[in-house]
C-alpha positions in Angstrom: 102.4 73.1 82.5 105.3 70.8 81.5 107.5 71.8 78.7 110.0 69.6 76.9 112.5 72.4 76.2 113.2 75.8 77.7 112.8 77.4 74.2 109.4 75.9 73.9 108.4 77.4 77.2 109.7 80.8 76.1 107.6 80.7 73.0 104.4 79.6 74.8 104.8 82.3 77.3 105.5 84.9 74.6 102.5 83.8 72.5 100.2 84.0 75.5 101.4 87.5 76.3 100.9 88.7 72.7 97.5 86.9 72.2 96.0 88.1 75.5 97.9 91.4 76.0 98.8 89.8 79.3 101.0 91.0 82.2 103.9 89.0 83.6 101.9 88.4 86.7 98.8 87.0 84.9 101.0 84.9 82.6 102.8 83.4 85.6 99.6 82.6 87.3 98.1 81.0 84.1 101.2 78.8 83.5 101.8 78.0 87.2 105.4 79.4 87.2 107.0 82.3 89.0 107.0 85.9 87.8 110.8 85.7 87.7 110.7 82.7 85.4 108.3 84.5 83.0 110.3 87.7 83.0 113.6 85.9 82.4 112.1 83.7 79.7 110.5 86.5 77.7 113.3 89.1 78.1 116.4 87.0 77.9 115.7 83.6 76.5 113.1 84.5 74.0 115.4 87.1 72.4 117.7 84.3 71.4 115.1 81.7 70.4 112.5 83.9 68.6 113.6 87.5 68.0 110.4 88.4 66.1 108.1 87.3 68.9 110.5 88.9 71.4 109.9 92.3 69.7 106.1 91.9 70.0 106.3 90.9 73.7 108.7 93.7 74.5 106.2 96.3 73.2 103.5 94.8 75.4 105.7 94.7 78.5 106.8 98.3 77.9 103.1 99.4 77.6 102.3 97.5 80.8 105.1 99.2 82.6 103.8 102.6 81.5 100.3 102.1 82.7 100.9 100.1 85.9 100.5 103.1 88.1 97.1 103.7 86.7 96.1 100.1 87.4 97.3 100.4 91.0 95.4 103.7 91.5 92.2 102.2 90.2 92.5 99.2 92.5 93.0 101.5 95.5 90.1 103.6 94.5 87.8 100.6 94.3 89.0 99.4 97.7 88.1 102.6 99.4 84.8 102.9 97.6 83.9 99.4 99.0 85.0 100.4 102.5 83.0 103.7 102.3 79.9 101.8 101.2 80.2 99.4 104.1 81.0 96.4 102.0 83.3 93.7 103.2 86.8 94.0 101.6 89.1 91.0 101.9 92.5 91.8 103.5 
């Protein structure tokens, strides 16, 4: 997605995260930018351009950080269930 200004991109990324309770990775994929770009925009640049939106995004990112080990564990559990059941699992 093309953006006219860096501040506009920060707001779009932040709004997407808040509206969808999204992760940095899913946001990066959706907008076609790198995870580093999303992270920098919503943690550094958004703080300066839109402090209220920054606070909302920060809460979501903190929550995502707290539960990421649970997501990883669930993905691993599903992987080995598929292997145990003889299903093809993509590498």
